[in-house]
PLY file of the C-alpha trace (Angstrom):
ply
format ascii 1.0
element vertex 276
property float x
property float y
property float z
element edge 275
property int vertex1
property int vertex2
end_header
-0.01 0.16 0.28
3.25 2.19 0.83
4.84 1.55 -2.55
1.33 2.05 -4.44
1.08 5.33 -2.57
4.95 6.30 -3.39
4.56 5.49 -7.16
1.52 7.49 -7.48
3.05 10.62 -5.62
5.83 10.59 -7.93
3.35 10.16 -11.26
1.70 13.48 -9.62
4.93 15.22 -9.25
6.21 14.65 -12.57
2.75 16.02 -14.17
2.97 19.21 -12.36
6.41 19.76 -13.41
5.56 19.38 -17.62
2.47 21.97 -16.72
4.63 24.45 -15.34
6.77 24.45 -18.12
3.70 25.94 -20.80
2.36 29.13 -20.99
-1.13 30.00 -20.88
-1.18 29.84 -24.77
-0.18 26.53 -24.60
3.94 27.19 -25.52
6.51 26.22 -23.46
8.98 28.52 -21.31
12.12 26.78 -23.19
10.85 28.58 -26.16
10.91 25.26 -28.47
8.44 24.87 -30.81
6.50 21.40 -30.27
4.60 19.63 -32.61
1.28 21.88 -33.39
2.10 24.21 -30.66
3.12 27.76 -31.58
6.78 29.07 -30.34
6.50 32.34 -27.92
5.88 35.42 -29.89
7.87 38.69 -30.10
5.94 41.65 -28.84
5.90 44.92 -31.87
6.25 48.05 -30.20
3.93 49.91 -32.48
5.74 53.33 -31.61
9.27 52.00 -32.80
9.89 54.23 -36.25
10.71 51.71 -39.42
13.67 53.58 -40.76
13.14 55.02 -44.42
15.46 54.24 -46.90
18.29 56.61 -47.70
17.35 59.59 -50.47
19.03 59.29 -53.62
21.76 62.34 -53.74
20.46 64.60 -56.68
23.43 65.08 -59.04
25.24 68.48 -59.10
25.18 69.30 -63.01
28.46 70.11 -64.56
28.35 73.42 -66.99
29.70 73.62 -70.00
30.55 76.52 -72.79
27.86 75.62 -75.78
30.35 76.23 -79.15
28.91 78.64 -81.37
29.13 77.78 -85.16
32.25 79.51 -85.26
34.40 80.68 -82.30
36.16 84.05 -81.43
39.72 83.86 -79.76
39.54 84.18 -76.33
40.70 87.63 -74.93
42.20 88.84 -71.22
41.95 92.35 -71.62
39.62 94.56 -73.64
39.51 98.04 -74.37
36.08 98.75 -76.01
32.81 96.16 -76.31
32.53 94.31 -79.60
29.80 95.83 -81.53
29.82 94.27 -84.94
30.59 90.28 -85.49
33.36 91.91 -88.12
35.55 93.00 -85.13
36.15 89.59 -83.76
39.16 87.41 -84.81
38.27 84.81 -86.59
35.56 87.12 -88.16
32.00 84.99 -88.94
31.40 83.57 -92.15
29.83 86.10 -94.74
26.21 87.70 -94.53
25.70 86.60 -90.95
24.13 89.12 -88.20
23.39 88.39 -84.69
20.45 88.78 -83.12
20.65 90.07 -79.69
17.53 89.80 -77.01
18.17 91.20 -73.52
16.58 91.03 -69.96
14.54 88.29 -69.83
13.60 85.50 -69.20
9.93 87.26 -68.80
7.28 84.72 -68.18
5.02 86.10 -71.07
7.26 87.52 -73.58
9.91 85.09 -73.47
8.19 81.93 -74.62
6.11 83.90 -77.40
9.34 84.94 -78.57
11.04 81.70 -78.89
7.72 80.25 -80.16
8.60 83.15 -83.15
12.15 82.29 -83.32
11.73 78.85 -83.96
9.08 79.28 -86.70
11.57 81.11 -88.52
14.47 79.06 -87.72
16.57 81.71 -86.24
18.97 81.20 -83.53
19.86 84.31 -81.06
21.53 85.18 -78.22
19.87 85.82 -75.00
21.66 88.15 -72.28
19.66 87.16 -69.35
19.61 88.99 -65.83
20.34 86.14 -62.49
17.22 87.74 -60.85
14.61 86.83 -63.47
16.52 83.37 -63.93
15.85 82.37 -60.17
12.36 83.48 -60.80
11.77 81.96 -63.87
14.28 79.02 -64.15
12.14 76.45 -66.69
11.90 79.29 -68.81
16.15 80.04 -68.52
16.46 76.28 -69.35
13.83 76.23 -71.93
15.86 79.03 -73.98
19.10 76.77 -73.34
17.26 73.65 -74.84
16.28 75.70 -77.91
19.64 75.87 -79.03
20.17 79.65 -78.18
23.26 81.37 -76.90
22.70 82.18 -73.31
25.06 85.31 -71.85
25.77 87.11 -68.74
23.42 90.31 -68.11
24.57 91.15 -64.47
22.38 89.62 -61.63
19.95 92.72 -60.89
20.60 94.71 -63.97
22.59 97.88 -62.52
24.32 100.52 -64.20
27.98 99.38 -64.01
30.11 102.48 -65.34
31.00 104.08 -61.88
30.44 100.66 -59.66
32.37 99.98 -56.97
34.65 96.84 -57.97
33.07 94.64 -55.47
29.80 95.21 -56.71
30.69 94.80 -60.14
32.30 91.28 -59.17
29.00 90.47 -57.11
26.76 91.30 -59.89
28.79 89.64 -62.89
29.84 86.58 -60.46
26.51 85.82 -59.23
24.97 85.95 -62.22
27.57 83.94 -64.29
27.11 81.17 -61.31
23.49 80.72 -61.60
22.72 80.65 -65.25
25.45 78.41 -65.34
23.91 76.16 -62.41
20.42 76.59 -64.35
20.84 76.17 -67.54
24.06 73.98 -67.38
25.57 76.82 -70.02
28.55 78.43 -68.87
28.02 82.36 -70.71
31.05 83.36 -72.96
29.57 86.67 -73.29
28.70 89.66 -71.00
26.92 92.84 -71.75
26.75 95.59 -69.47
23.47 97.01 -68.83
22.90 99.88 -70.26
26.36 100.02 -71.97
27.93 101.13 -68.87
31.18 99.80 -69.39
34.70 100.47 -67.21
38.02 99.54 -66.98
36.75 97.61 -63.89
34.27 95.60 -65.68
36.47 94.55 -68.36
38.99 93.28 -65.76
36.12 91.52 -64.05
34.85 89.59 -67.25
38.23 88.87 -67.87
38.62 86.84 -65.18
35.89 84.55 -66.38
36.78 84.52 -70.36
33.92 86.36 -71.07
33.90 89.11 -74.33
32.47 92.35 -73.99
29.37 92.83 -76.42
27.48 95.90 -77.47
25.30 96.25 -80.61
25.41 97.98 -84.21
21.73 98.40 -84.53
19.72 100.04 -81.50
15.82 100.23 -82.60
15.13 101.16 -78.79
12.39 98.99 -78.47
12.52 99.07 -74.54
11.01 102.84 -74.70
7.86 101.41 -76.98
8.63 103.77 -79.59
5.94 101.74 -81.91
5.95 99.09 -83.89
6.71 100.79 -87.25
9.85 102.94 -85.75
11.38 99.59 -84.30
10.64 97.73 -87.88
12.23 100.08 -89.23
15.33 100.43 -87.22
15.55 96.95 -87.42
15.76 96.70 -91.26
18.80 98.71 -91.54
20.45 96.13 -90.14
23.34 94.82 -92.32
25.69 91.91 -92.66
27.89 91.79 -89.68
25.92 93.96 -87.47
24.79 92.89 -84.00
21.07 93.54 -83.31
19.80 94.44 -79.89
15.98 93.86 -78.71
14.43 93.18 -75.71
11.93 90.18 -74.22
11.74 91.32 -70.51
11.72 94.63 -68.58
7.99 95.85 -69.32
5.30 95.32 -72.56
7.29 94.06 -75.48
4.34 93.77 -77.81
5.66 95.80 -80.10
9.30 93.84 -80.48
7.43 90.85 -81.00
5.07 92.56 -83.70
7.96 93.57 -84.97
10.30 90.78 -84.95
7.12 89.22 -86.82
7.87 91.08 -89.69
11.50 91.49 -89.82
12.91 87.93 -89.24
11.62 86.56 -92.68
12.40 89.99 -94.32
16.08 89.79 -93.30
16.45 86.04 -94.46
15.07 87.07 -97.76
17.98 89.17 -98.23
20.10 86.48 -97.82
21.17 87.09 -94.35
22.32 84.73 -91.85
21.28 84.76 -88.30
23.97 83.18 -85.77
24.25 82.87 -82.13
27.32 84.59 -80.49
0 1
1 2
2 3
3 4
4 5
5 6
6 7
7 8
8 9
9 10
10 11
11 12
12 13
13 14
14 15
15 16
16 17
17 18
18 19
19 20
20 21
21 22
22 23
23 24
24 25
25 26
26 27
27 28
28 29
29 30
30 31
31 32
32 33
33 34
34 35
35 36
36 37
37 38
38 39
39 40
40 41
41 42
42 43
43 44
44 45
45 46
46 47
47 48
48 49
49 50
50 51
51 52
52 53
53 54
54 55
55 56
56 57
57 58
58 59
59 60
60 61
61 62
62 63
63 64
64 65
65 66
66 67
67 68
68 69
69 70
70 71
71 72
72 73
73 74
74 75
75 76
76 77
77 78
78 79
79 80
80 81
81 82
82 83
83 84
84 85
85 86
86 87
87 88
88 89
89 90
90 91
91 92
92 93
93 94
94 95
95 96
96 97
97 98
98 99
99 100
100 101
101 102
102 103
103 104
104 105
105 106
106 107
107 108
108 109
109 110
110 111
111 112
112 113
113 114
114 115
115 116
116 117
117 118
118 119
119 120
120 121
121 122
122 123
123 124
124 125
125 126
126 127
127 128
128 129
129 130
130 131
131 132
132 133
133 134
134 135
135 136
136 137
137 138
138 139
139 140
140 141
141 142
142 143
143 144
144 145
145 146
146 147
147 148
148 149
149 150
150 151
151 152
152 153
153 154
154 155
155 156
156 157
157 158
158 159
159 160
160 161
161 162
162 163
163 164
164 165
165 166
166 167
167 168
168 169
169 170
170 171
171 172
172 173
173 174
174 175
175 176
176 177
177 178
178 179
179 180
180 181
181 182
182 183
183 184
184 185
185 186
186 187
187 188
188 189
189 190
190 191
191 192
192 193
193 194
194 195
195 196
196 197
197 198
198 199
199 200
200 201
201 202
202 203
203 204
204 205
205 206
206 207
207 208
208 209
209 210
210 211
211 212
212 213
213 214
214 215
215 216
216 217
217 218
218 219
219 220
220 221
221 222
222 223
223 224
224 225
225 226
226 227
227 228
228 229
229 230
230 231
231 232
232 233
233 234
234 235
235 236
236 237
237 238
238 239
239 240
240 241
241 242
242 243
243 244
244 245
245 246
246 247
247 248
248 249
249 250
250 251
251 252
252 253
253 254
254 255
255 256
256 257
257 258
258 259
259 260
260 261
261 262
262 263
263 264
264 265
265 266
266 267
267 268
268 269
269 270
270 271
271 272
272 273
273 274
274 275
């Protein structure tokens, strides 16, 4: 009798030991899964942030100088700006003229000018202002993507003839860098607003290998003298001339209307438009 009681106590103790190893969900405390019994569950903290993938860095554009159909020799100093293509060395091919367009990009007029140039298959040279490029970068890029030449016309369009060396450098360098980074084109030419040249200006642009450019034909379209007056002045253009007009700085409806008539007539004379 005592032996039977001893065996029952032993079996009871063995069973109790087995139950101690099971959790409330039937999992064993030793962390080992048994057949039909799931292993321990790992709690998930909902507040733990899920790491985001590392962002892909935006590549830095590498600005490049756009070559023209012909290339003038670089200069390191200049005593006066270039006013006619024939002043450059080497000179461009015969019967060439350069249409230069200042003061953009402008959200209303520049796209219309670009459409007109494309319609007549004319390539032009745009002297653009840094502040305008900053405000309308897509239009600035469209100018470059359309095959036109991109040039420096300062950052804020001040008169530089009596400006300090520090102000001149800031105006030229800030515009130079912004234009290059926005369009991918390093400006190779510079035009001083209003023709405000000085030895300090020549020195500053020479440091960036830019040529100083003026004009031979000025219809004063910026003053809006009337479509007829602008047209007559432009039609006086002859081979080798640099022609000035504007796509920014105000209402350019007169300029656009004059160009619609002038471009085909100059081409009909056998004149060839070339970017600088």
